[in-house]
C-alpha positions as CSV (number, residue, x, y, z in Angstrom):
1,M,-10.0,-14.7,-24.1
2,Q,-10.0,-16.5,-21.3
3,Y,-9.7,-13.5,-18.5
4,F,-7.4,-13.9,-15.3
5,Y,-9.8,-12.2,-12.8
6,T,-12.3,-13.0,-10.6
7,S,-14.4,-11.5,-7.5
8,T,-13.8,-12.6,-4.3
9,R,-17.3,-12.8,-3.6
10,N,-18.0,-14.6,-7.1
11,S,-15.9,-16.6,-8.3
12,K,-18.0,-17.6,-11.3
13,C,-17.3,-14.3,-12.8
14,S,-14.6,-13.4,-15.1
15,Y,-12.6,-10.3,-16.1
16,S,-9.6,-9.1,-17.8
17,F,-7.0,-6.8,-15.8
18,S,-8.0,-3.6,-17.8
19,L,-11.3,-4.0,-16.9
20,S,-10.7,-5.2,-13.0
21,V,-8.4,-1.9,-12.9
22,L,-10.6,0.6,-14.4
23,K,-13.9,-0.5,-12.2
24,G,-11.8,-0.9,-9.0
25,I,-14.1,-2.4,-6.7
26,S,-16.2,-5.8,-8.3
27,D,-20.1,-5.0,-8.8
28,D,-21.0,-7.6,-6.0
29,G,-19.0,-5.7,-3.6
30,G,-16.0,-8.0,-3.6
31,L,-12.3,-7.5,-4.9
32,F,-10.7,-8.4,-7.8
33,V,-8.3,-11.3,-7.6
34,P,-6.2,-13.5,-10.2
35,K,-7.9,-16.9,-10.2
36,D,-4.5,-19.1,-10.1
37,L,-1.3,-17.8,-9.8
38,S,0.5,-20.9,-8.9
39,K,0.2,-21.7,-12.6
40,K,2.1,-18.6,-13.5
41,N,5.5,-19.7,-12.0
42,L,8.3,-17.0,-12.8
43,P,11.9,-19.0,-12.8
44,I,14.1,-16.5,-10.4
45,Q,17.2,-17.8,-12.4
46,K,16.0,-16.0,-15.6
47,L,15.3,-12.7,-13.8
48,L,18.8,-12.5,-11.8
49,T,20.7,-10.6,-14.3
50,K,17.9,-8.0,-15.1
51,S,17.5,-4.4,-14.1
52,Y,14.4,-3.4,-12.0
53,I,12.6,-1.9,-15.4
54,E,13.0,-5.5,-16.8
55,I,11.7,-7.4,-13.6
56,A,8.9,-5.5,-13.8
57,Y,8.1,-6.3,-17.3
58,D,8.5,-9.9,-16.4
59,V,6.1,-10.0,-13.2
60,L,3.4,-7.6,-14.8
61,H,3.7,-9.6,-17.8
62,V,1.6,-12.2,-15.6
63,F,-0.7,-9.9,-14.4
64,A,-1.9,-7.7,-17.0
65,D,-3.5,-10.4,-19.5
66,D,-4.9,-8.0,-22.1
67,F,-2.0,-5.8,-22.5
68,S,0.5,-6.0,-25.1
69,D,4.4,-6.6,-24.6
70,Q,4.6,-2.9,-26.0
71,E,1.9,-1.5,-24.2
72,L,3.8,-2.9,-20.7
73,V,7.5,-1.6,-22.1
74,N,5.9,1.8,-22.6
75,C,4.2,2.1,-19.3
76,I,6.9,0.7,-16.9
77,S,9.8,2.7,-18.7
78,S,8.1,6.2,-18.5
79,A,6.6,5.2,-15.0
80,Y,10.5,4.4,-13.5
81,T,12.8,6.3,-16.0
82,E,14.0,9.9,-14.1
83,T,11.1,9.7,-11.8
84,F,13.0,8.3,-8.8
85,E,16.3,9.4,-6.8
86,T,17.8,6.1,-7.3
87,N,18.5,4.5,-10.4
88,E,16.9,1.0,-9.6
89,V,13.6,2.5,-7.9
90,V,14.5,0.7,-4.7
91,E,17.8,0.5,-2.6
92,L,19.0,-2.1,-0.5
93,T,21.0,-1.4,2.5
94,P,22.3,-4.0,5.0
95,I,21.6,-3.5,8.5
96,G,23.3,-5.9,11.3
97,S,22.5,-9.7,9.9
98,S,19.2,-8.4,7.4
99,T,18.8,-5.9,5.0
100,L,16.8,-2.8,4.4
101,L,14.6,-2.9,1.2
102,E,14.4,1.1,0.7
103,L,11.3,1.9,-1.0
104,Y,10.7,5.2,-0.4
105,H,13.1,7.1,-3.3
106,G,10.1,8.1,-5.3
107,P,8.3,11.4,-5.9
108,T,6.7,11.6,-2.5
109,S,9.3,9.6,-0.7
110,A,6.9,6.8,0.2
111,F,6.8,3.2,-1.1
112,K,3.1,4.1,-2.6
113,D,5.2,5.8,-5.6
114,V,6.2,2.2,-6.9
115,A,2.6,1.5,-7.8
116,L,1.1,5.0,-8.2
117,Q,3.6,6.3,-10.4
118,L,2.5,3.3,-12.6
119,L,-1.2,3.1,-12.3
120,P,-2.3,6.1,-13.9
121,L,-0.3,5.2,-16.8
122,F,-2.5,2.0,-17.0
123,M,-5.6,3.8,-16.3
124,P,-6.6,5.4,-19.8
125,L,-5.4,2.3,-21.8
126,C,-7.7,0.2,-19.8
127,A,-10.6,2.5,-20.8
128,N,-9.4,2.3,-24.3
129,K,-9.6,-1.4,-24.3
130,N,-13.0,-1.5,-22.7
131,D,-14.7,1.3,-25.3
132,I,-15.3,3.6,-22.3
133,H,-14.8,7.2,-23.1
134,N,-15.9,8.6,-19.8
135,E,-14.6,10.9,-17.5
136,I,-12.7,8.9,-14.7
137,C,-13.2,9.8,-11.2
138,I,-10.6,8.0,-8.8
139,L,-11.6,8.1,-5.3
140,T,-8.9,7.3,-2.7
141,A,-9.2,7.0,1.2
142,T,-5.6,7.3,2.7
143,S,-4.2,6.7,6.2
144,G,-1.4,9.3,5.2
145,D,1.0,8.3,2.0
146,T,-1.9,7.0,-0.6
147,G,-3.4,10.1,-0.5
148,K,-0.2,12.2,-1.9
149,A,1.7,9.6,-4.2
150,A,-2.2,9.0,-5.9
151,L,-2.4,12.8,-6.3
152,E,0.9,13.2,-7.5
153,G,0.5,10.4,-10.2
154,F,-3.0,11.7,-11.4
155,K,-2.5,15.2,-11.5
156,N,-3.4,17.2,-14.4
157,K,-4.1,13.9,-16.2
158,A,-6.8,14.6,-19.0
159,G,-10.3,12.8,-18.5
160,V,-9.8,12.4,-14.7
161,Q,-10.6,14.0,-11.5
162,I,-9.3,12.4,-8.2
163,F,-10.8,13.2,-4.6
164,C,-8.8,12.3,-1.9
165,Y,-10.0,11.5,1.6
166,Y,-7.7,11.3,4.6
167,P,-8.7,11.3,8.6
168,N,-8.9,14.7,10.2
169,Q,-5.4,14.9,12.7
170,L,-4.9,11.5,12.1
171,V,-1.7,11.8,9.6
172,S,1.5,13.6,10.1
173,K,1.8,17.2,9.7
174,M,4.2,16.5,6.4
175,Q,1.7,14.4,5.2
176,E,-0.7,16.7,5.2
177,K,1.1,19.2,3.9
178,Q,2.3,16.9,1.1
179,M,-1.6,16.6,0.3
180,L,-2.7,20.1,0.6
181,T,0.0,21.7,-1.6
182,T,-0.6,19.3,-4.4
183,K,-1.1,21.6,-7.7
184,G,-3.2,19.8,-10.0
185,N,-6.1,21.1,-11.8
186,N,-8.0,18.0,-11.0
187,T,-7.2,17.3,-7.5
188,H,-9.4,17.7,-4.5
189,V,-8.3,17.2,-1.2
190,Y,-10.3,16.7,2.3
191,A,-10.0,16.1,5.5
192,V,-12.9,13.8,7.4
193,E,-14.1,13.5,10.6
194,G,-13.2,10.1,11.7
195,N,-10.4,7.4,11.4
196,F,-9.3,5.7,8.2
197,D,-11.2,3.1,8.9
198,D,-14.5,5.4,8.4
199,C,-12.8,7.3,5.0
200,Q,-12.3,3.5,3.6
201,R,-15.9,2.4,4.5
202,I,-17.6,5.5,2.8
203,V,-15.4,5.2,-0.1
204,K,-16.6,1.5,-0.7
205,E,-20.4,2.8,-0.1
206,I,-19.9,5.1,-2.8
207,F,-18.7,2.2,-5.0
208,N,-21.6,0.1,-3.9
209,D,-24.4,2.7,-4.4
210,E,-26.0,1.5,-7.3
211,P,-28.3,4.6,-8.2
212,L,-25.5,6.8,-8.0
213,N,-23.3,4.9,-10.2
214,L,-26.0,4.7,-12.6
215,E,-27.0,8.5,-12.5
216,L,-22.9,9.5,-12.7
217,L,-22.7,6.8,-15.6
218,K,-25.5,8.8,-17.5
219,N,-23.5,11.7,-16.9
220,K,-20.3,10.1,-18.6
221,I,-18.3,9.6,-15.2
222,Q,-17.0,6.4,-14.3
223,L,-15.7,5.5,-10.6
224,S,-12.3,3.9,-10.0
225,S,-9.8,3.7,-6.7
226,A,-6.3,4.3,-6.3
227,N,-6.1,2.3,-3.0
228,S,-4.6,-1.3,-3.1
229,I,-8.3,-2.3,-2.9
230,N,-7.5,-1.6,-6.9
231,I,-5.4,-4.4,-8.1
232,G,-3.6,-2.3,-10.5
233,R,-2.3,-0.9,-7.1
234,L,-1.6,-4.2,-6.0
235,C,0.4,-5.9,-8.9
236,P,3.4,-2.9,-9.1
237,Q,4.3,-4.3,-5.6
238,V,5.1,-7.8,-6.3
239,V,7.8,-6.6,-8.2
240,Y,10.2,-5.3,-5.6
241,Y,10.0,-8.7,-3.6
242,F,11.6,-10.4,-6.9
243,Y,13.9,-7.6,-7.1
244,S,15.3,-7.6,-3.5
245,Y,15.9,-11.5,-3.6
246,C,18.0,-11.1,-7.0
247,K,19.9,-8.4,-5.8
248,L,21.0,-10.5,-2.5
249,V,21.9,-13.4,-5.0
250,N,24.0,-11.3,-6.9
251,S,25.8,-10.3,-4.3
252,G,26.3,-13.4,-2.3
253,V,24.2,-12.4,0.6
254,I,22.1,-15.7,-0.1
255,K,22.5,-18.6,-2.6
256,L,20.1,-19.3,-5.8
257,N,16.7,-21.3,-4.1
258,D,18.1,-19.9,-0.6
259,K,14.6,-18.7,1.5
260,V,14.4,-15.4,2.8
261,N,11.9,-13.7,5.4
262,F,10.1,-10.7,4.4
263,V,9.0,-8.0,7.3
264,V,6.2,-5.8,6.4
265,P,4.9,-3.2,8.3
266,T,1.3,-3.2,7.2
267,G,-2.1,-1.7,8.1
268,N,-4.7,-2.4,5.2
269,F,-2.4,-5.9,4.4
270,G,-2.0,-4.8,0.6
271,N,2.1,-4.7,0.9
272,I,2.4,-8.0,2.4
273,L,-0.2,-9.5,0.4
274,A,2.0,-8.5,-2.6
275,G,4.8,-10.6,-1.1
276,Y,2.5,-13.8,-1.0
277,Y,1.3,-13.4,-4.6
278,A,5.2,-13.0,-5.2
279,K,5.6,-16.7,-3.1
280,C,2.8,-17.7,-5.3
281,L,4.8,-17.2,-8.4
282,G,7.4,-19.3,-7.1
283,L,9.6,-16.9,-5.1
284,S,11.7,-18.7,-2.3
285,I,9.9,-17.1,0.8
286,N,10.0,-19.1,4.3
287,K,7.7,-16.2,6.5
288,L,6.0,-13.2,5.5
289,I,6.1,-11.3,8.9
290,C,3.3,-9.1,9.9
291,A,4.2,-5.9,11.5
292,S,1.3,-3.9,13.4
293,N,1.5,-0.9,15.6
294,E,-0.8,-0.9,18.6
295,N,-3.8,-1.3,16.3
296,N,-2.9,-4.8,16.2
297,V,-5.9,-6.4,14.8
298,L,-4.0,-8.1,12.5
299,T,-1.8,-9.6,14.8
300,E,-4.3,-11.3,16.7
301,F,-5.8,-12.4,13.5
302,I,-3.0,-14.1,12.1
303,Q,-1.9,-15.7,15.8
304,T,-5.4,-17.0,16.3
305,G,-7.4,-16.9,13.0
306,H,-9.9,-14.5,15.1
307,Y,-10.6,-10.8,13.2
308,N,-11.9,-8.6,15.4
309,K,-12.5,-5.1,14.7
310,K,-13.9,-4.2,18.1
311,R,-11.2,-2.8,19.9
312,D,-10.5,1.0,21.0
313,F,-8.5,3.0,18.2
314,H,-5.5,4.2,19.0
315,K,-3.5,7.4,17.3
316,T,-0.1,6.4,16.9
317,I,3.0,7.6,15.8
318,S,3.1,5.1,12.6
319,P,-0.3,6.4,11.4
320,S,-0.2,4.7,7.9
321,M,-1.0,1.8,10.0
322,D,-3.9,3.3,12.1
323,I,-6.3,0.9,10.5
324,L,-8.8,-1.6,12.0
325,V,-10.4,-2.7,8.9
326,S,-7.8,-4.3,6.4
327,S,-9.4,-4.6,3.2
328,N,-6.7,-6.8,1.3
329,V,-7.4,-9.7,4.1
330,E,-10.7,-10.7,2.1
331,R,-8.0,-11.1,-1.0
332,Y,-6.1,-13.4,1.3
333,L,-9.3,-15.3,2.6
334,F,-10.2,-16.2,-0.9
335,E,-7.1,-18.4,-0.9
336,I,-7.1,-19.8,2.2
337,V,-10.7,-21.1,1.5
338,N,-9.5,-22.6,-1.7
339,H,-11.8,-19.8,-4.0
340,N,-14.9,-20.5,-2.1
341,S,-16.6,-17.1,-2.3
342,D,-19.9,-18.6,-0.3
343,R,-17.4,-18.9,2.3
344,V,-15.9,-15.2,1.4
345,N,-19.4,-13.9,1.9
346,E,-20.0,-15.6,5.2
347,L,-16.9,-14.3,6.5
348,M,-17.4,-10.5,5.3
349,N,-21.1,-10.6,6.0
350,C,-20.3,-11.7,9.6
351,L,-17.8,-9.0,9.8
352,S,-20.2,-6.5,8.6
353,A,-23.0,-7.4,11.2
354,T,-21.1,-8.4,14.4
355,G,-17.5,-6.7,13.7
356,E,-15.7,-10.1,13.8
357,Y,-15.1,-13.6,12.0
358,K,-13.6,-16.7,13.3
359,L,-11.7,-19.1,10.7
360,D,-12.1,-22.7,11.4
361,S,-9.0,-24.6,12.5
362,E,-7.5,-25.7,9.1
363,E,-8.0,-22.0,7.6
364,T,-6.0,-21.0,10.7
365,K,-3.6,-23.5,10.1
366,R,-2.9,-22.4,6.1
367,L,-2.8,-18.8,7.4
368,N,-0.2,-19.8,9.9
369,D,1.5,-21.6,7.3
370,D,2.5,-18.6,5.3
371,F,2.5,-15.4,7.9
372,T,3.5,-14.5,11.3
373,S,2.8,-11.2,13.5
374,Y,3.9,-9.2,16.0
375,Y,3.2,-5.7,17.1
376,A,5.0,-2.9,18.5
377,N,3.7,0.2,20.7
378,D,5.1,3.5,20.7
379,D,7.2,3.7,23.3
380,E,9.0,0.3,21.6
381,T,8.7,2.4,18.2
382,K,10.4,5.0,19.6
383,D,13.0,2.9,21.4
384,T,13.8,1.2,18.0
385,I,14.6,4.2,16.2
386,R,17.1,5.4,19.1
387,N,18.5,2.1,19.4
388,I,18.8,1.7,15.4
389,Y,20.5,5.2,15.2
390,N,22.9,4.6,18.0
391,K,23.7,1.4,16.6
392,Y,23.9,2.1,13.0
393,E,24.1,5.9,12.3
394,K,21.0,5.1,10.5
395,V,17.8,6.7,10.7
396,I,14.5,5.2,10.1
397,D,10.6,6.3,9.9
398,P,8.3,5.0,12.7
399,H,7.1,2.7,10.4
400,T,10.1,0.9,9.3
401,A,10.8,1.1,13.1
402,V,7.7,-1.1,14.0
403,A,9.0,-3.7,11.5
404,M,12.5,-3.8,13.0
405,N,10.8,-4.3,16.6
406,C,8.7,-6.9,15.5
407,Y,11.4,-8.8,13.6
408,E,13.6,-9.0,16.9
409,K,10.6,-10.1,18.4
410,Y,10.5,-13.2,16.1
411,Q,14.4,-13.7,16.2
412,H,13.9,-14.1,20.0
413,D,10.8,-16.6,19.9
414,T,12.1,-18.3,16.9
415,K,16.1,-18.4,16.5
416,D,15.2,-18.6,13.0
417,S,18.8,-17.7,11.0
418,T,16.9,-17.0,7.8
419,H,18.3,-14.3,6.2
420,T,15.7,-11.4,6.5
421,I,14.5,-8.3,4.4
422,I,12.6,-5.6,6.1
423,L,10.7,-3.4,4.1
424,S,11.3,0.3,4.8
425,T,8.4,2.0,4.0
426,A,8.9,6.0,4.2
427,S,11.4,8.7,4.7
428,P,12.2,9.6,8.1
429,Y,11.7,13.0,6.5
430,K,8.0,12.5,6.5
431,F,7.7,12.1,10.6
432,A,10.9,14.2,11.4
433,K,9.2,15.5,14.6
434,D,8.4,12.0,16.0
435,V,11.7,10.7,14.5
436,V,14.0,13.3,16.0
437,E,12.2,13.2,19.6
438,A,13.1,9.5,19.5
439,I,16.7,9.8,19.1
440,L,17.1,13.1,21.4
441,K,14.6,12.4,23.7
442,K,13.5,16.0,24.0
443,E,10.6,17.7,22.5
444,V,10.8,19.5,19.5
445,T,8.3,22.8,19.4
446,S,7.7,22.5,15.6
447,Q,8.0,20.7,12.2
448,E,10.6,23.1,10.6
449,Q,12.9,22.8,13.9
450,A,12.6,19.0,13.4
451,L,13.4,18.8,9.8
452,L,16.5,21.0,10.3
453,E,17.6,19.1,13.4
454,L,16.8,15.7,11.4
455,S,19.3,17.1,8.4
456,S,22.1,17.5,11.0
457,L,21.6,13.8,12.4
458,N,20.8,12.0,9.1
459,K,23.7,11.0,6.4
460,E,20.4,10.8,3.6
461,S,19.8,14.4,2.4
462,M,16.2,15.5,2.8
463,P,14.0,14.5,-0.2
464,Y,14.0,17.3,-2.7
465,N,9.9,17.1,-3.0
466,L,9.8,17.7,1.3
467,E,12.4,20.6,1.0
468,Q,10.4,22.1,-1.4
469,L,7.6,22.1,1.3
470,L,9.6,24.1,3.9
471,H,9.1,27.3,1.6
472,I,5.1,26.6,1.1
473,D,2.5,28.1,3.1
474,V,-0.4,25.6,3.3
475,Q,-4.2,26.5,3.8
476,N,-6.1,24.9,6.1
477,P,-7.8,21.6,5.0
478,T,-11.5,21.5,4.1
479,I,-13.2,19.1,6.4
480,L,-16.1,17.0,5.7
481,K,-18.4,15.4,8.4
482,Q,-18.8,11.7,7.3
483,K,-22.4,12.2,5.9
484,E,-21.2,15.0,3.7
485,V,-18.8,13.1,1.6
486,K,-20.9,11.6,-0.6
487,S,-23.0,15.0,-1.2
488,N,-19.8,16.9,-1.6
489,L,-18.5,14.6,-4.2
490,I,-21.9,15.1,-6.1
491,N,-21.6,18.9,-6.1
492,E,-18.2,19.2,-7.0
493,L,-18.5,16.9,-10.0
494,E,-21.8,18.9,-11.0
495,K,-19.8,21.8,-11.0
496,K,-17.3,20.4,-13.4
497,H,-19.9,19.8,-16.0
498,E,-21.6,22.7,-15.7
């Protein structure tokens, strides 16, 4: 069988979907990528009358090259049946002349649920297909939302341990409380001194630590990941790009084959890369608009072709985007250098050695053909939250507000009248204090007060999973120094196998 996946750092290798998901990161340190999506065109007219679950099957059938039809059907049905607070997994809401794509109606109230309800169902199948019967140890670095979604997806799964690392004091109080209150006999949650980039770097270093991995394998432990560095996390996110387009055609907002824009608030570049993959599969996309906060490394990169992580790190009210090293950019680099893994290695080695790299003029032109980018600082984000509430009586979270502010800037600069879909990635209740303070322009003294205030402002009721947290006391987190993460992991795994 000719497998569909290769590595960004060695395009001569070939992997199945199942092995790519199971491994998480390639042995050469690269990320798994599809070899040629453009040959896998998905005719949109055949999807128009289908439900979210049916579209998910058609899209994931492209990516899951060694899954049977029935295996895919079973996984998708289990992931999306009666697990979301809406029948069709996501919701579309008109807002002005654009459309909000609400992705936060899952069990942890963030867009990560769309993939992380599915990935834990893929994982045991992937192990069986590769005749691997080791315990799977999931390592997850999170800037806020991935952690809880991964913990919720993998908790109490047989044969799995999951370790979640988040930057201490750099996630919202609600995000932290969600993670720390996870009830699972296989879940481990740690706050790490540093920022998200430090957490992500440490996890990658553990994956690339060959002696450690060999020792773990001797003890029948297999490392894997739940971040968007795992291709199994990324592929399910392609689905909602197709689904939202079909819904707009069916409702008469756009005509079949009209182009649309997507505005995506993103820090690690995974969510917007899923949109690029949808475009490769034939979806009629005009521009993918990358929305950044004050940590605007992606904005500079897309505008100039210069990736430079050597800048001040800002703690913002949109913490899931507080990232300076965006892992999934590597996957896109693989595309714009025409799958030349030597060039990818050159760029990534330069980033590692100097903290920056520069694309050549042809590569930058291709980047600009697919993407444009803007950023919003915290004051602009707060103003947007307040303005959207006053104008539409719609409450949005800070990440969505970043996206809407960036779209306003894009419209001002381009006068582009293409219908635009703005990805709304989290419930405002996850960031209640900042949202209420932005709308009312007054300080709120506690998280509980903020949630009650927001309930009175918001037409959407508080998600059940967040409402439950009001009545749960949380213990202080276990805080690790960066140099302690690996030794702690080893110690915890040894305890489990005593």
